[in-house]
Steps between C-alpha positions, in 0.01 A plus 500: 500500500712186490492254788865586574420871534188421701700295749768769520237768563324288763825431683575872492152576639548259791845643576369857488214405731751342738704821496190707579409272790858507630494879486172506694638251752811707559307825537238356735738304722516758780147640489311176419725197571223242438416662166869499413517124561195444278662694216833327552323165460310621193828619345650155551193339341535727196866401465388136507240575229778652286707184542201284405448706187867475408497123548189467284648732237795267461269202463261660253715742300467272198119485510403837356210341312330409830432862582248727330607862517241767576595868447289608800687266734834588341429869574400418857827311555707773333333767718581323828847652557361854494203387715741377770734798466206736548406316821861518624515875437161553660599294804832679548342844463206430729621240749509738796132588451381146427321273741502120496187488282659726238809278488294183478293651217815546291577131535138397443490695175834347400379146570173562315705612201709180516189283535360652182827451311534136602133434424531647152814300430334183629220554247746558215708189567444166334786304663381324821834557678497872438131511597595342835766769552251781448245322717761465776603865472137608510442287810804662666372847417155417641667376819691829521173688460346303790801570722490870416123532544505311831803681647440666834748681723528346843 
């Protein structure tokens, strides 16, 4: 996969994750207002990640030789849209029966998936600037995991 396609796919993944979190926020706003706020904040963070990726894409679009493509990682990135769409469908079909833990587990699995993607891309990158981007995204995902794992209803 070219660096341009990788950046496009990563931006798409962050935007899709933001959409999922916005959907969860909207649907939990009446039943679990504190959970809704958490997901609203996570959605905003994911939008920021997408903007970071887009900014870096513009800076590094000419540096395709600084990125070593790996078919396994390429497949993982390409599979992400259906991964998120499956979670959206599952959430919409089952929301009424879900408890807070079930909802948090969707996001935890999503963040774990992003952590793995960013880690793999970090390993495949030679350029120090792009490495910093993936390191920053990974750090953000790990922070999201902490917030999700430590969330408690008051």
